C-alpha positions in Angstrom: 6.0 -11.3 10.8 3.5 -9.9 13.2 4.9 -6.4 13.8 6.3 -3.5 11.7 9.3 -3.4 13.9 10.2 -7.0 12.7 9.8 -5.7 9.1 12.1 -2.9 10.0 14.7 -5.1 11.6 14.8 -7.4 8.5 15.3 -4.5 6.0 18.6 -4.1 4.4 20.0 -2.2 1.4 23.4 -1.8 0.0 22.7 1.8 -1.1 20.5 4.7 0.1 17.0 4.6 -1.3 16.0 7.9 -2.9 12.6 9.2 -1.9 11.1 12.0 -3.8 8.7 14.1 -1.8 6.2 16.1 -3.9 5.4 19.5 -2.4 7.6 19.0 0.7 6.5 22.4 2.2 5.1 20.7 5.3 6.9 20.1 8.6 5.1 16.8 9.4 5.9 15.3 6.0 9.6 16.3 6.4 9.7 14.9 9.9 8.4 11.5 8.7 11.2 11.3 6.1 13.7 11.9 8.9 11.9 9.6 11.4 14.4 7.5 13.3 12.9 4.3 12.0 13.7 5.0 8.4 16.1 7.9 8.1 19.3 5.8 7.9 18.1 4.1 4.7 16.9 7.2 2.8 18.4 9.9 0.5 15.6 12.5 0.5 14.8 14.7 -2.5 12.4 17.5 -1.4 10.5 19.2 -4.2 8.7 22.5 -3.7 9.2 26.0 -2.5 12.9 25.9 -1.8 13.0 28.8 0.8 10.2 27.2 2.8 11.7 23.8 2.7 15.2 25.1 3.7 13.7 26.9 6.6 11.9 23.8 7.8 15.1 21.7 7.4 16.9 24.3 9.5 14.3 24.1 12.2 14.7 20.4 12.3 18.5 20.4 12.0 18.4 18.3 8.9 19.9 18.5 5.4 18.5 17.2 2.1 18.5 17.8 -1.7 16.0 20.5 -2.5 14.5 21.0 -5.9 12.7 24.3 -6.6 9.2 24.2 -7.9 6.8 27.2 -8.0 3.4 25.4 -8.0 1.7 22.1 -7.1 1.5 21.2 -10.8 5.2 21.8 -11.3 6.1 19.8 -8.2 4.1 16.8 -9.4 5.6 17.1 -12.9 9.1 17.3 -11.6 8.6 14.3 -9.3 7.2 12.2 -12.1 10.0 13.2 -14.5 12.6 12.3 -11.9 11.1 8.8 -11.6 11.3 8.5 -15.4 14.9 9.6 -15.3 15.6 7.1 -12.6 16.7 9.8 -10.2 14.4 8.7 -7.4 13.2 5.2 -6.3 9.7 6.1 -5.0 7.4 9.0 -4.5 5.7 10.5 -1.5 2.8 12.9 -1.6 3.4 16.0 0.5 1.3 19.1 0.9 -0.5 18.9 -2.5 -4.0 18.2 -3.6 -4.5 14.5 -4.3 -6.2 15.2 -7.7 -3.2 17.4 -8.8 -0.7 14.8 -7.7 -2.4 11.8 -9.4 -3.1 13.7 -12.6 0.6 13.9 -13.2 1.1 10.2 -12.3 -1.6 8.9 -14.7 -0.9 11.4 -17.6 -1.1 9.4 -20.8 1.9 11.1 -22.4 4.2 12.0 -19.5 2.9 9.9 -16.6 4.3 6.8 -14.8 1.1 4.6 -14.5 2.2 1.1 -15.4 -0.4 -1.6 -14.7 -3.5 0.2 -16.1 -4.9 0.6 -12.6 -3.6 2.4 -9.5 -4.6 0.7 -6.3 -4.3 1.2 -2.5 -2.8 -1.5 -0.4 -2.7 -1.3 3.4 -0.5 -3.4 5.5 -1.9 -3.8 9.0 -0.3 -4.7 12.3 -3.3 -6.0 14.4 -2.9 -7.0 18.0 -5.4 -9.8 17.7 -3.9 -11.3 14.6 -0.8 -13.5 14.4 0.9 -11.8 11.4 0.8 -8.7 9.2 -2.4 -8.5 7.1 -2.7 -6.8 3.8 -6.1 -5.3 2.9 -7.2 -3.9 -0.5 -8.7 -1.7 -1.8 -10.0 0.9 0.7 -8.7 4.0 -0.9 -8.6 4.1 -4.7 -10.8 1.8 -6.7 -14.5 2.4 -6.0 -16.2 -0.7 -7.4 -13.6 -3.0 -9.0 -14.6 -5.2 -11.9 -13.5 -8.8 -11.9 -10.5 -8.0 -14.1 -9.7 -5.0 -11.9 -9.8 -7.3 -8.9 -7.2 -9.5 -10.6 -5.0 -6.4 -10.7 -5.7 -5.7 -7.0 -4.7 -9.3 -6.2 -1.5 -8.9 -8.3 -0.5 -5.7 -6.5 -1.2 -7.3 -3.1 0.9 -10.4 -4.0 3.7 -8.2 -5.2 3.9 -6.4 -1.9 3.8 -9.6 0.1 6.5 -11.1 -2.2 8.7 -8.0 -1.5 8.4 -8.5 2.3 9.3 -12.1 2.0 6.0 -14.1 1.6 6.6 -16.3 -1.5 3.1 -17.6 -1.9 0.6 -15.5 0.1 -2.8 -16.7 1.1 -5.6 -14.5 -0.4 -9.2 -14.3 0.8 -11.9 -12.9 -1.4 -14.2 -11.4 1.1 -18.0 -11.8 1.3 -20.7 -11.9 4.0 -20.5 -15.7 3.9 -18.5 -18.5 2.4 -21.4 -19.7 0.2 -22.2 -18.5 -3.3 -25.5 -16.6 -3.3 -27.1 -16.1 -6.7 -28.6 -12.8 -5.4 -25.2 -11.4 -4.4 -23.1 -10.7 -7.5 -19.8 -10.4 -5.5 -20.0 -14.0 -4.3 -20.5 -15.3 -7.8 -17.6 -13.2 -9.0 -15.4 -14.3 -6.0 -15.8 -18.0 -7.0 -15.1 -17.2 -10.6 -12.0 -15.3 -9.6 -10.8 -18.1 -7.4 -11.2 -20.7 -10.1 -9.6 -18.6 -12.8 -6.5 -17.7 -10.7 -6.1 -21.3 -9.5 -6.2 -22.4 -13.2 -4.1 -19.6 -14.7 -1.4 -18.9 -12.1 -1.6 -21.7 -9.4 1.9 -20.9 -8.1 1.2 -17.2 -7.5 -0.9 -17.6 -4.3 -3.3 -19.7 -2.4 -6.8 -18.3 -2.9 -10.3 -18.8 -1.5 -13.5 -17.1 -2.2 -16.1 -16.2 -1.4 -15.0 -16.4 2.2 -16.1 -14.4 5.3 -13.8 -12.2 7.3 -14.0 -14.4 10.4 -13.2 -17.6 8.4 -10.2 -15.8 6.7 -8.7 -14.7 10.0 -9.8 -17.1 12.8 -8.6 -20.7 13.0 -11.1 -21.2 15.8 -14.0 -20.3 13.5 -12.6 -22.4 10.7 -12.4 -25.4 13.0 -15.9 -24.8 14.4 -17.3 -24.7 10.8 -15.2 -27.6 9.7 -13.9 -25.4 6.9 -10.8 -26.8 5.2 -8.8 -24.3 3.2 -5.1 -23.1 3.3 -6.5 -19.6 3.6 -8.9 -20.2 6.5 -7.6 -18.6 9.7 -4.3 -17.7 8.1 -4.9 -15.1 5.3 -2.1 -12.8 4.3 -4.3 -10.7 2.0 -8.0 -10.0 2.0 -9.6 -8.4 -1.0 -13.0 -6.7 -0.7 -15.9 -6.3 -3.1 -15.8 -2.5 -3.0 -14.1 0.6 -1.5 -16.8 1.0 1.2 -16.3 -2.4 2.6 -12.5 -2.1 2.8 -12.5 1.5 4.0 -14.8 0.6 6.9 -12.7 -2.5 7.6 -9.4 -0.5 7.6 -10.8 2.2 9.9 -12.4 -0.4 12.2 -9.0 -2.1 12.6 -7.2 1.2 13.6 -10.0 2.8 15.6 -11.5 -0.2 17.4 -8.9 -2.9 17.3 -5.8 -0.8 18.0 -4.1 -1.7 14.7 -1.3 0.2 13.0 -1.5 0.7 9.3 0.9 1.5 6.5 -0.5 2.3 3.1 1.0 2.8 -0.4 -0.3 3.1 -3.9 0.7 0.4 -6.4 0.5 0.3 -10.1 2.9 3.0 -11.1 6.5 2.7 -12.1 7.5 3.1 -8.5 5.6 2.7 -5.2 3.8 5.9 -4.0 3.3 6.9 -0.4 0.0 8.8 -0.2 -1.2 8.9 3.4 -4.2 10.9 4.6 -4.0 14.3 6.4 -5.0 12.5 9.6 -2.1 10.0 9.5 0.4 10.1 12.3 4.1 10.5 11.8 4.5 6.8 12.7 2.0 5.7 10.1 3.8 7.8 7.5 7.1 6.3 8.6 5.8 2.7 8.3 4.3 3.5 4.9 7.7 4.7 3.8 9.1 1.4 5.1 6.7 -0.6 3.0 7.6 1.6 -0.1 11.3 1.0 0.6 10.7 -2.8 0.4 8.7 -2.4 -2.8 11.1 -0.1 -4.5 14.0 -2.5 -4.1 15.0 -4.4 -7.3 14.7 -8.2 -7.1 
């Protein structure tokens, strides 16, 4: 699939999907939940200052389940507990500090962290690319170790599996496709590739180190006579650090006209945690990806 609209057209669910919005005291957040693209599939649970939320719902002409909470900490705690009680299918961060929100998610006693690492995955619709591309991690993990990169890959593969890609193609990004003893990330990429090929060969196609142009351009792959199932056809690209992937993600949206949907993986449920600068459309598409990932197999 090349476009989010195709992803939307292919989505189906026999029951409404319950989205829990933590600190839903924000008009833009509520509007994204009731966006025409996703509203038909959702059963919203809005957590926060009930009077404010009810007023906003009235202004929008909408109705939803409202759960009263007096503070950001209480909002986050209620959202996490509702996940544990299986009362909601995924979470969305509303008008709340990220630190406060994530503190409740990763709490060792009462939290819902699952894989040992929360990671950010971004699904991108890029005009110049022939299919949706997943990039990770440009938002959560600063400098992932080799073992953490395995988790990043796992999370990316899980998302691609959920949207219908059975064996995605993963590129471990570097400045070039050759191992350079002076560049640790290239050595690590080759080690990762060999380990994953040996340990879980059916999970994904994987190549690394590989440059971005080789990952995404069949023309460049042909010019370089580079033979790999990933070359020119990557579904997922994994970067060496947060700076690389953050710059790549913003370059795609700002310079290449891409649309992005981002979610947090690694908790008991997917988490929509978009930035303050995200458009309503970006929030809606992020909700769409979380809808896919929250469905049981």
